[in-house]
C-alpha positions, 0 to 999 in steps of 0.5 A, spaced: 747 936 868 743 930 868 746 923 869 744 921 862 747 927 859 753 926 863 754 919 860 752 922 853 758 927 854 763 921 855 762 918 848 765 925 845 771 924 849 777 921 846 778 915 850 785 917 852 783 919 859 786 916 865 784 921 870 777 924 872 777 930 877 770 931 879 767 938 882 761 938 886 757 940 892 761 939 898 756 933 900 760 933 907 756 939 909 749 935 908 746 930 912 744 925 907 751 925 905 754 924 912 749 918 913 752 915 907 759 916 908 759 913 915 755 907 913 761 907 907 766 907 912 763 902 917 762 897 911 769 898 909 772 897 915 768 891 917 769 888 910 776 890 908 778 893 901 784 892 896 788 898 896 794 897 892 800 900 896 802 904 889 796 908 890 798 915 893 793 918 898 794 924 902 789 927 907 786 934 907 788 938 913 788 945 909 782 949 908 779 950 901 785 946 898 781 941 895 783 943 888 790 942 890 789 936 893 785 933 887 791 935 882 796 932 887 792 926 887 791 926 880 798 927 878 801 923 883 798 916 881 799 918 873 807 920 874 809 914 869 805 918 864 807 925 866 813 929 863 816 933 869 821 939 868 827 937 871 826 943 877 819 941 878 816 943 885 811 938 884 816 933 882 820 934 888 814 934 893 812 927 890 819 924 891 820 927 898 813 925 900 812 918 897 815 914 903 810 918 908 803 916 910 797 920 908 797 924 915 805 925 914 804 928 907 798 932 909 803 935 914 809 936 909 804 940 904 802 945 910 809 947 910 811 946 903 812 953 901 813 953 894 806 949 893 803 954 897 806 960 893 804 957 887 797 955 889 795 962 892 798 965 885 794 961 881 788 962 885 789 970 884 790 969 877 782 967 876 777 971 874 773 970 880 775 972 887 778 966 891 775 964 897 780 965 903 783 959 907 778 961 913 772 962 909 767 956 908 765 954 901 760 948 899 764 946 893 769 940 893 774 937 888 776 929 888 780 925 883 778 918 880 784 915 878 786 908 875 791 904 879 793 897 877 786 896 873 782 899 879 778 905 879 780 909 886 776 915 889 781 919 892 778 924 897 783 928 902 777 928 907 776 921 907 780 916 911 782 912 906 782 911 898 775 908 896 776 902 891 770 902 886 772 896 883 776 893 876 777 898 870 781 898 864 784 904 860 779 902 855 773 902 860 776 908 865 772 913 862 765 910 863 767 906 869 768 913 872 762 916 870 758 911 873 761 913 880 760 920 878 753 919 877 752 915 884 754 922 887 749 926 883 743 920 885 744 922 892 743 929 891 738 929 885 736 937 886 743 939 886 745 942 879 753 944 881 756 938 878 762 938 873 767 932 871 774 934 868 777 929 864 785 929 864 788 926 857 794 925 854 796 931 849 
């Protein structure tokens, strides 16, 4: 999808979206992205960035679980807009892990049997055979969320959230698309990009 098409597509979406889940090539495996990632990390460490304490972020330590991590990031940072069932597995996980560090949350997920079972059963329900936990895949999920009127990129393979600047409920979709376009511009020959907007029903 070309950048201009992505921008046009956003104009057709009712602007009640608070989350973008981006599905893209695993740029961590590409040399040009590793250079960018290293420079970005060093710049943020040197200059600092504002990350609200209310941002829920966790590291990814389980292979091929980026989709699950992306959804956890998306839902955890929008709990005020969610209606959980009283016995919700995810609700309990988020409540238990909220006081933990990003690394502790990752370790907790590794041993959280209920989410592992749900993840595996959902993967096997799809039409395409799911990769095994040890299989190398070249696709990846991240979440873009609005927390405290700032747009955050949440990628469990990065050391911390990335603050992409101010946003609002009215401009979030357009602002998130600009972030998505930057990923696409860094890899112009790649076609496997997809952005999913999660909206209120």
